[in-house]
Structure formats: C-alpha cells, structure tokens
C-alpha positions as CSV (number, residue, x, y, z in Angstrom):
1,M,17.9,14.2,3.8
2,V,14.8,16.0,2.4
3,S,12.6,17.2,5.2
4,R,9.0,16.0,5.5
5,R,7.8,19.6,5.1
6,D,9.9,20.0,1.9
7,S,8.7,16.6,0.6
8,L,5.1,17.8,0.9
9,R,5.5,21.0,-1.1
10,L,2.4,21.3,-3.2
11,G,1.7,23.5,-6.1
12,I,5.2,23.1,-7.5
13,K,4.9,21.2,-10.7
14,A,8.0,19.7,-12.3
15,V,7.8,18.8,-15.9
16,S,9.0,15.3,-16.6
17,T,9.0,12.9,-19.5
18,A,8.5,9.1,-19.7
19,V,11.7,7.4,-18.7
20,L,10.9,4.0,-20.2
21,A,9.0,2.6,-23.1
22,C,5.5,1.4,-22.5
23,G,6.2,-2.3,-22.5
24,W,3.9,-5.3,-21.8
25,P,1.0,-5.8,-22.4
26,A,0.8,-3.4,-25.3
27,R,-2.9,-3.5,-26.1
28,V,-4.3,-3.2,-22.6
29,W,-1.6,-0.7,-21.8
30,A,-2.6,1.5,-24.7
31,E,-6.2,1.5,-23.6
32,N,-5.2,2.5,-20.1
33,M,-3.0,5.3,-21.3
34,K,-5.8,6.6,-23.5
35,E,-8.1,6.7,-20.5
36,A,-5.5,8.4,-18.4
37,S,-4.9,11.0,-21.0
38,M,-8.5,12.0,-20.8
39,N,-8.3,12.9,-17.1
40,K,-9.3,16.5,-16.3
41,F,-6.8,16.7,-13.5
42,D,-3.1,16.5,-12.8
43,V,-2.5,13.0,-11.6
44,T,0.9,14.0,-10.0
45,G,-1.0,16.3,-7.7
46,G,1.9,18.8,-7.9
47,Y,4.2,16.4,-6.0
48,E,7.9,16.6,-6.9
49,P,8.5,13.7,-9.4
50,G,12.0,13.1,-7.9
51,F,10.3,11.7,-4.7
52,D,9.1,8.7,-6.7
53,Y,12.5,7.4,-7.7
54,P,14.2,4.8,-5.6
55,L,17.5,5.6,-3.8
56,Q,20.5,4.7,-5.9
57,D,23.1,4.4,-3.2
58,K,23.3,3.2,0.3
59,P,22.3,6.0,2.8
60,D,24.9,7.2,5.3
61,D,22.4,7.0,8.2
62,P,22.4,3.3,9.3
63,H,18.7,3.6,10.4
64,M,17.5,5.0,7.0
65,R,14.8,2.9,5.4
66,E,13.9,2.6,1.7
67,S,10.5,1.1,0.8
68,V,8.0,0.6,-2.0
69,S,4.8,-1.4,-1.7
70,M,1.7,-2.2,-3.7
71,W,-1.7,-3.5,-2.9
72,I,-3.7,-5.0,-5.8
73,S,-7.3,-6.1,-6.1
74,D,-8.6,-8.2,-9.1
75,D,-11.6,-6.5,-10.7
76,A,-13.3,-9.9,-10.9
77,G,-12.8,-10.6,-7.2
78,R,-10.9,-13.8,-7.8
79,F,-7.9,-12.9,-5.6
80,G,-6.0,-10.1,-4.0
81,F,-2.4,-9.1,-3.3
82,P,-2.7,-7.4,0.1
83,R,0.8,-6.0,0.2
84,F,3.8,-6.7,-1.9
85,C,6.7,-4.8,-0.3
86,I,10.4,-4.3,-0.3
87,E,12.0,-2.8,2.8
88,A,15.7,-1.9,2.8
89,V,17.6,-0.7,5.8
90,A,21.0,1.1,5.3
91,D,22.6,-0.9,8.1
92,D,22.2,-4.1,6.0
93,W,21.7,-2.6,2.6
94,D,22.3,-5.9,0.7
95,N,19.8,-7.9,2.7
96,R,16.3,-6.6,2.1
97,G,13.0,-7.7,3.4
98,V,10.3,-8.9,1.0
99,Q,6.6,-9.3,1.9
100,A,4.4,-11.0,-0.8
101,N,0.9,-11.7,0.4
102,I,-1.6,-13.5,-1.9
103,A,-5.2,-14.1,-0.6
104,F,-8.3,-15.7,-2.0
105,P,-12.0,-15.2,-0.8
106,D,-12.2,-18.9,0.1
107,G,-9.5,-18.4,2.8
108,R,-6.6,-19.8,0.8
109,V,-3.4,-17.8,1.4
110,L,0.2,-17.8,-0.1
111,I,3.0,-16.0,1.6
112,G,6.4,-15.1,0.2
113,A,8.6,-13.4,2.8
114,G,12.2,-13.2,3.9
115,G,15.5,-11.5,3.3
116,F,17.0,-11.3,-0.1
117,A,20.0,-9.7,-1.9
118,P,19.3,-7.0,-4.5
119,L,20.3,-6.8,-8.1
120,P,22.0,-3.6,-9.2
121,P,19.4,-0.9,-10.0
122,V,18.6,-0.1,-13.5
123,L,19.7,3.5,-14.3
124,V,17.9,5.8,-16.8
125,G,19.2,9.3,-17.2
126,G,21.5,8.9,-14.2
127,R,18.6,7.9,-11.9
128,A,17.7,4.5,-10.4
129,V,14.4,3.4,-11.7
130,T,14.2,0.0,-10.0
131,L,14.1,-1.2,-6.4
132,N,14.8,-5.0,-6.3
133,A,15.1,-7.7,-3.6
134,G,15.4,-11.3,-4.7
135,P,12.1,-12.3,-6.5
136,L,10.4,-8.8,-6.3
137,T,11.1,-5.8,-8.5
138,F,9.4,-2.4,-8.6
139,E,10.1,-0.2,-11.6
140,V,9.4,3.5,-12.3
141,A,8.2,3.9,-15.9
142,E,7.1,7.5,-15.4
143,P,7.2,9.1,-12.0
144,L,3.8,9.6,-10.3
145,T,2.2,8.2,-13.4
146,R,3.3,4.7,-14.4
147,W,4.9,1.8,-12.5
148,R,5.6,-1.9,-13.0
149,M,5.9,-4.8,-10.6
150,T,7.3,-8.3,-11.2
151,F,7.6,-11.3,-8.9
152,D,9.1,-14.6,-9.6
153,G,9.8,-16.7,-6.6
154,N,8.5,-19.1,-4.0
155,A,5.5,-18.6,-1.6
156,Y,4.3,-21.1,0.9
157,E,0.7,-22.4,0.9
158,T,-1.4,-21.8,3.9
159,S,-4.8,-20.5,5.0
160,I,-6.3,-17.7,7.0
161,A,-7.4,-20.2,9.6
162,R,-3.8,-21.4,10.1
163,Q,-2.6,-17.8,10.3
164,I,-5.1,-16.9,13.0
165,N,-3.8,-19.9,14.9
166,G,-0.2,-18.7,14.6
167,Q,0.9,-21.4,12.2
168,I,3.7,-20.5,9.8
169,G,5.0,-22.4,6.8
170,G,3.6,-24.8,4.2
171,V,4.3,-26.3,0.8
172,L,6.3,-24.0,-1.4
173,R,4.8,-23.0,-4.7
174,R,6.5,-21.0,-7.5
175,V,4.5,-17.8,-8.2
176,Q,5.0,-15.5,-11.2
177,I,3.4,-12.0,-11.5
178,E,3.8,-9.2,-14.0
179,L,1.7,-6.1,-13.9
180,E,1.6,-2.5,-15.3
181,A,0.0,0.2,-13.2
182,V,-1.4,3.6,-14.4
183,M,-1.9,6.1,-11.6
184,A,-5.5,7.3,-11.5
185,V,-5.7,9.6,-8.5
186,P,-3.3,12.3,-7.3
187,P,-1.0,11.3,-4.4
188,W,-1.9,11.7,-0.8
189,T,0.3,11.7,2.3
190,P,-1.2,11.2,5.8
191,G,-0.7,14.5,7.6
192,E,-0.6,16.4,4.3
193,Q,-3.3,18.8,5.3
194,A,-1.7,19.4,8.7
195,V,1.6,20.3,7.1
196,Q,-0.1,22.8,4.8
197,T,-1.8,24.5,7.7
198,G,1.3,24.4,9.9
199,D,-0.1,21.9,12.4
200,R,3.2,20.4,13.7
201,S,1.6,18.2,16.3
202,T,-0.4,16.3,13.8
203,E,2.7,16.0,11.5
204,L,4.6,14.4,14.4
205,A,1.7,12.1,15.2
206,V,2.1,10.4,11.9
207,G,5.9,10.4,11.9
208,A,6.0,6.6,12.4
209,V,5.2,6.2,8.7
210,G,8.9,6.9,8.2
211,G,10.2,10.2,6.8
212,H,8.7,10.9,3.4
213,R,5.7,8.9,2.4
214,H,3.0,9.2,-0.3
215,E,0.4,6.8,-1.6
216,Q,-1.4,6.8,-4.9
217,L,-4.3,4.7,-6.3
218,F,-4.0,3.1,-9.7
219,R,-5.6,0.9,-12.3
220,C,-3.5,-2.1,-13.5
221,S,-3.4,-5.0,-15.9
222,G,-1.3,-8.1,-15.5
223,R,-0.7,-11.9,-15.4
224,F,-0.6,-14.1,-12.4
225,A,0.4,-17.8,-12.3
226,I,0.8,-20.3,-9.5
227,E,2.9,-23.4,-10.3
228,G,0.6,-26.2,-11.6
229,E,-2.4,-24.0,-12.1
230,A,-3.8,-22.1,-15.0
231,E,-2.4,-18.6,-15.6
232,L,-4.8,-15.7,-14.8
233,V,-4.9,-12.6,-16.9
234,F,-6.4,-9.7,-15.0
235,T,-7.3,-6.1,-14.7
236,G,-7.6,-4.5,-11.3
237,T,-7.0,-1.5,-9.1
238,G,-4.4,-0.9,-6.4
239,L,-2.5,1.4,-4.1
240,R,1.2,2.2,-4.4
241,I,3.2,3.5,-1.4
242,R,6.6,5.2,-1.7
243,R,8.4,5.7,1.6
244,Y,11.9,6.5,2.8
245,G,13.4,7.9,6.0
246,V,14.0,6.8,9.6
247,R,11.1,4.9,10.9
248,D,10.3,4.3,14.6
249,V,6.9,2.9,15.5
250,G,7.7,3.0,19.2
251,D,4.7,1.9,21.3
252,F,2.3,1.6,18.4
253,P,-1.3,1.9,19.6
254,G,-2.9,0.2,16.6
255,H,-4.3,1.7,13.4
256,C,-6.8,1.5,10.6
257,W,-5.9,2.2,7.0
258,Q,-8.3,1.9,4.0
259,S,-8.6,3.0,0.4
260,A,-10.4,2.2,-2.8
261,L,-10.8,3.4,-6.4
262,F,-14.3,3.1,-8.0
263,P,-15.3,2.6,-11.6
264,S,-16.4,6.2,-12.1
265,G,-12.9,7.4,-11.0
266,K,-13.9,8.6,-7.6
267,A,-11.9,7.3,-4.7
268,F,-11.2,7.6,-1.0
269,G,-8.3,6.9,1.4
270,M,-7.9,7.2,5.2
271,M,-5.6,6.5,8.0
272,G,-6.3,6.7,11.7
273,F,-5.2,5.7,15.2
274,P,-7.6,4.6,18.0
275,A,-8.4,7.0,20.8
276,R,-5.7,7.5,23.4
277,S,-5.8,5.8,26.8
278,D,-7.1,9.0,28.4
279,G,-10.0,8.9,25.9
280,T,-9.0,11.9,23.9
281,P,-9.2,11.6,20.1
282,A,-6.1,10.6,18.1
283,Y,-5.0,11.3,14.6
284,G,-7.5,10.4,11.9
285,E,-7.4,11.9,8.4
286,G,-8.5,11.0,4.9
287,F,-9.4,12.3,1.5
288,I,-12.2,12.0,-0.9
289,F,-11.6,12.3,-4.7
290,D,-14.6,13.1,-6.9
291,G,-12.9,12.2,-10.2
292,E,-11.4,15.7,-10.6
293,R,-10.6,17.2,-7.2
294,K,-9.3,16.0,-3.9
295,A,-10.9,17.1,-0.6
296,Y,-9.5,16.4,2.8
297,A,-11.7,14.6,5.4
298,K,-11.8,13.8,9.1
299,V,-12.3,10.2,10.2
300,I,-15.6,10.1,12.1
301,E,-15.9,6.3,12.4
302,A,-13.4,3.6,11.6
303,P,-13.6,-0.2,11.9
304,W,-11.0,-0.7,14.7
305,M,-10.0,-4.4,14.9
306,T,-11.9,-5.1,18.2
307,E,-12.9,-8.4,16.4
308,F,-11.7,-10.1,13.3
309,D,-13.9,-11.7,10.6
310,P,-11.7,-12.3,7.6
311,H,-14.6,-12.7,5.1
312,G,-17.8,-10.6,5.3
313,G,-16.9,-8.6,8.4
314,S,-18.2,-5.1,8.5
315,V,-15.5,-2.4,7.8
316,D,-17.6,0.7,7.2
317,V,-15.9,4.0,7.4
318,V,-17.4,7.5,7.9
319,L,-15.6,10.5,6.6
320,E,-16.5,14.2,6.9
321,T,-15.3,16.9,4.5
322,D,-16.1,20.6,4.8
323,A,-19.1,19.9,2.5
324,E,-20.5,16.6,3.6
325,R,-20.5,13.6,5.8
326,L,-20.5,10.2,4.0
327,R,-20.5,6.6,4.9
328,I,-18.6,4.1,2.7
329,E,-19.8,0.6,3.4
330,G,-17.3,-2.2,3.4
331,K,-17.0,-6.0,4.0
332,T,-13.8,-7.9,4.4
333,Y,-13.2,-10.1,1.3
334,D,-9.8,-11.7,1.2
335,S,-7.5,-11.6,4.2
336,T,-4.1,-12.4,5.6
337,F,-3.3,-12.2,9.3
338,V,-0.1,-12.0,11.5
339,T,-0.6,-13.0,15.1
340,Q,1.2,-11.2,17.9
341,D,5.0,-11.4,17.9
342,V,5.2,-13.1,14.5
343,P,7.6,-11.4,12.1
344,M,5.9,-9.9,9.1
345,F,8.9,-10.4,6.8
346,G,9.7,-14.0,7.7
347,D,13.3,-14.7,8.4
348,W,14.6,-11.2,7.4
349,S,17.0,-10.0,10.0
350,Y,15.1,-6.8,10.4
351,G,11.7,-8.6,10.5
352,Y,11.1,-7.2,14.0
353,E,8.4,-8.8,16.1
354,R,5.0,-7.2,16.0
355,A,3.7,-6.2,19.3
356,L,0.2,-6.3,17.8
357,P,-2.0,-8.7,15.7
358,F,-2.0,-7.4,12.1
359,H,-4.7,-7.7,9.4
360,Q,-3.8,-7.1,5.8
361,G,-6.5,-7.8,3.2
362,G,-8.9,-6.7,0.6
363,A,-12.4,-5.4,1.2
364,H,-15.5,-4.9,-1.0
365,Y,-16.7,-1.3,-0.7
366,T,-20.0,0.3,-1.7
367,W,-20.4,4.1,-2.0
368,G,-23.2,6.1,-3.8
369,G,-24.4,3.1,-5.8
370,E,-20.9,2.0,-6.9
371,S,-18.9,-1.0,-5.7
372,A,-15.2,-1.7,-5.8
373,Y,-12.6,-3.9,-4.3
374,G,-9.9,-2.1,-2.2
375,M,-7.4,-2.5,0.6
376,I,-7.6,-2.6,4.3
377,E,-4.9,-2.9,7.0
378,R,-5.5,-2.9,10.7
379,S,-3.9,-3.6,14.0
380,L,-4.9,-3.4,17.7
381,P,-3.5,-4.7,21.0
382,R,-4.6,-8.3,21.5
383,E,-6.3,-7.5,24.9
384,Q,-8.6,-5.0,23.1
385,M,-9.9,-7.7,20.7
386,R,-13.1,-9.4,21.7
387,S,-12.1,-12.6,19.9
388,G,-8.5,-13.7,20.0
C-alpha cells in the first residue's frame, strides 16, 4: 500500500495524456475545455496522476476501502446533489455501498442508498478507469483533470422534515443523471501542509479520512431527470473526493467540512474538528485559492452543528492565511439529514450506524462581492445540539 506521506508528494509532476475521448455533451464540453486550457496554473497541483485511478483488483487487506464521491451544486440553485458516493470494502468486494442524495431548496429530498454489485471495470491502457456499483458509475477521463458520473436507478421520495424526525423510505422514483466535470482547482488533502512540514501529530489527527485522500473542485455540465418530470439541463460546480485505505473513525468527535468555487475562479476549502473535551484546540485546516495559487489557512471560526437550520441557517467560516484573515459568509440552502444511529448507506451490510447526527447539504456562500453555491457536511454529538 502507498503510504500517506508518499501519496502527498508534491512537486513531482508526471506527464499524462487523456485516456478517453471527450464525449457528451460536446458543445458545452468544448467550452469548458477551452476555459480550462487558459488556466495559468497546473490543475494537477503536482499530485501523482496514478492516485486518481480506481483500484482494479480486490485488495488483500480485508479492511481496505475504496471510494469516490462527488458533491454537485446547480449554478441556478434549482437543486443540489450533496454527496453521490461509492464505498467498497475488500472484505465484501462485490457488495458495494451507494449513497445518492438529491436535495431541493424547498425541502424536498430524494435518497438512493444501499448495497449493489459492481460491473467489471473498464480498462484503458491496462488501468481501471471506472468505479461502479449498481446504478452509479464514476469514470476517469483524464486523471486530476476530467471525470464523468452517471446514475440510473431508484431513489425514494422524502423531505428534510421527515429526515429530521428519523423517518426512512418513501415512494420510489427513477432518477437519471449524466455529467462531465472539468477540474478547476488543484487538489487538496486535509493534513497536506502538516505532512510537508513533518507534523506527524496532525497527520495522525486526520487519519480517519482513510489512507490516501484528495479532493478537487470542478465545473460541470449535465442532465438530470426524475421519472414523470421534465428533464433539467444544467451547469454547476462541485467537489470530487478520491479516497482509499483502511478507515477507522473510532470515537468520532464531530466535524465541519466546507468548500466552494466562485465565478472568478477563486475557491476555498476547509475541514475541522471541534475542540477536545479538555478545551484544547483540535485539528482545523483549510486552503484559499486566488485563481492561480493555493495558500494554506487555519480555521479560526467554523459553524459547528450546535443547531440545525436546513434552509437559511448561518454557516460562516473564518480562515487565516499567512497574509490575511477573511470571513466567508454562508447560508444553508438545500439539505439532507441523517439522525443518530441511522445507516447512511441504507441496507448496505457495511452501512454502520452513525453515532452522530449528520448533515450533508449545499450552502450559498458570499466572499469579496462574489456568490456561489457550494457544499457543507457537519456532525456533532446529539447532546451538544441545542435543538434535537
């Protein structure tokens, strides 16, 4: 297995070529690629392209996990996909967890979740370029640069109010999604700065993310259809996460995770854990991207989930780089919610019970006169929440 330290080697640029043709939809895709080609920075961030490819074979370690996920926000604010995810565990390699969350600003929610068998991976040049489980497929078009996602399956109809009350299930609706994603920001790994500076304690503090992990913001275009409703053609932004390794969340204390990509090309991302029981600060790190360069940041303030307002709740974050302290204002926009001890992946055999309430959603962020939709995920012990 590649070590976490090796997986974060920066400054080593491997030259790679596109492994698949551009594909659908050609016109919008060409425009996206034209914009991407004008970037004045290396979108790969010096990460090793091989880390982006899915595992082709079942790992020997039964606890090894393989995962890809995406969060998508519609540019027009009509809907959000607050986490589409495949989770595969070597111990049951042919039964993989799928999470497919669809949320609307009026409180409507559709949930596709459960365990599914995979299709054989597509191979290009001897490498697997797809990760599949039942209705959901992720595909590498060019590592660290272009990806695709498709979903064709059932999701049950519910609402955020029902989720908050712990209700599961609803009428099944067929959902079809196709999208193409062009990476717009270099990758980031929580703990990346600590690894570079040799801070082993911080590296261990974020070990629960599971072995190697990197995330990358993108622009996308696609189509989205719910059975019996008009198809939506959209452009948007999103976040892609690639993770593999042995994951052990242990006694998870809660967390806050946010990111967004703005129209000008600037972006931010952060992940933090609440203060320890003895009051000492816990891990909190982020980055700011100015359109050309990435700067590391400390998390000064984070919207811990002491209360939960799914629409219009304040989720401001304050980050501090070596050069400045800045506040990014945020309001929850579309939300999904998992109550305590409800499996996130439905009936998947590894859909372990969550010890904490879990919020996955979209937020509307404002920073320096610009606005954008982005993602937010939070959790906190129920006894620390003022409502619920």
